[in-house]
C-alpha positions, 0 to 999 in steps of 0.5 A: 216152589220154582217154575222149573219144579212145576214144569218138571212135575207137569212133565213127569205127570204127562209121562206117567199118564202116557205110560199107564194108558199106552197098553190099552191104547196100543191094544185098541189100535192093533185090534182096530187095524186087524178088525178093519183088515178082516172086515175088508177081506171078508166084506162084512160091514157090521160095526158092532163086531169091531166094537165088541172085539175092541172093548173086550181087548181093551178090558183084558189089557187093562186087567192084565196091566192093572197091577203095574198101573197101580204100582206106577201111580203109587210110586208117583204119588209117594214121590209127590207126597215126599216132596211136600215138606220141601215145598212148604219152605 
C-alpha cells in the first residue's frame, strides 16, 4: 500500500460522495432560491412553507436517483474489494 494509492482512494471516495449527493443538494438549492423569490414577490414571511417544499423536493430527488446511487456505490465497493488482494501483498 503506497501513499499514492491512499491519496487516489481518498480522491475517488470524495468524487463518489460528491456525485451521489449532488442531485439532492441541487434540488434543495434550486427550490430554496425559487421559494425565496416567491416569498419576496408575494411578501409571505412563512418559513415553514419553504421548509416543507424543500423537504418534499429533496425526498423526491432522492427517490428518483436512488437506483443510480445504489449502482454507483456498488461499483465503488466492488472495485475496492477487488483491490484487496493487491493490498495484502
